[in-house]
N, C-alpha and C positions, 0 to 999 in steps of 0.2 A: 504493500500500500504506500510505503514511503516514496518509492520511485514514481508512482502515479501522482502523488501529491506534488513532487518536484517537477514532474512533467507539466502539470497544470499551471504551476507558477511560471515555468519557462515559456509555455505557449502564450499565455495571456500577456505577460509582461513583454515578451519578445515581439508579439504582433502589435501591441500598442506602441512600442518604441519605434518599430519600423514604420508604422503609420504616421507617427510624429515626424519622422524624417521625410516621409512622402508629402506631408503638408508643406514642409519647407521647399522641397525640391520640385514637386509637380503641381502643387496647389490642390492635391486631392484631400478629401475628407474635410472640406471647408478651410483649408490652409491658404496662405497668401502666395505660395509659389516663390520662385527665385526673385522676382522683381520686388514683391512686397516684403519678403523676408530680408532680402538684401538691403532695402531701404531702412528697415527696422535695425538691422545690424549696424549700418552706418550711423544711425541716430544714437545708438548706445556705445559707439566708439569702436566697433569691430569692422576693420577696413582691410581690403576692399570688400564691401558688403556683399555683393552678389557672388563673388568667388568664395567667400567664407561661408555664405549660406549654402552654396553647392557642396562644399567640403563637409559641412556639418550635416546636411541632409543625407548625403550618400553614406557618410559614416554611421548615422543613426539607422538608416535602412539596413546596411550590412551588419552592424552590431546587433540590431534586433533580430534579424534572421538567423545569425550565427547562434545567438543566445537561445532562440526558439529550438534550434536543432541540437543544442548542446555540443557544438562543434567549435574547436579552438576557443574554448570558453574564456581564458584570460584575455585574449584579443577582443572577444565580444564585450567583456566587462569594461575594458579600456575604452572601446568605442561608445559605450553607454555612459561611463562615469565622467570622462573628460568634458563632454558638452554640458553635462549637468553641473559640474563645478563652474564652468564658464557662465552658465545661466545664473547660478547663485551669485557669482561675483558681479556680473554686469547688469542683471535685471532684478532678480527676486530677493536677494539678500536684504535690501533696504526695506522690504515690505513685510518683514516678520516671518512667522512660522507657517501660517495657514494659507492654503490656496485661495480661499475666498477673498483674501486681501492681496493676492498676487505674490504670496510668500513662497518659501522654499519647500513646502510640504511634498509636492510631487517629485521635486529633484532629489530630496533625501530618501524617499521611498525607492526610487530607481537605483540610487547609489547603494542603498542597503541590500536590496534584492540581488543586484549584479555582483557586489562584493561578497555577500553572504554565500550565495550558491557557488561562486567561483572557489571560495575557500573550503566550503564543506563538501562540494561535489554536486554534479548535475544529474546524478542518478544513472541507473543501468539502461534507461531508455533514451540514450543519447549517442550521437556519433562518436564523441570522444571515447565513450565506454566500448562501443561496438568495435572500434579500431585500436583499443587499448592505448589511447593517447592520454598520458598522464604528465602533468606539469610539476607536481610535487608530491 
């Protein structure tokens, strides 16, 4: 049952994180796409905005999908954690803890899940386990 629980966490968090990247990159799921996200990035001091939006969006898509699959999990976690740290520093940190005020709640949950499962293991229902890929 533990492996099924971990799989559920990976699938839901990985899908949502990949979708978050697709909002930035393609404007899917109500997102602003590269132009809107790039303009926002410029506004908060991340330059060049459009290129950085592309890098962030593709990284989030790849990170989310790798996490979902349980494949190259430390890389997946890195691709998830780094943009969340940047989001805390550049946007959400000044707004407090909770998402309803634009705070860091979402960012911290993503960081905790990505780091926690990377350190504890992504379960037997993963590509890392299937191919006996172990990082520590």
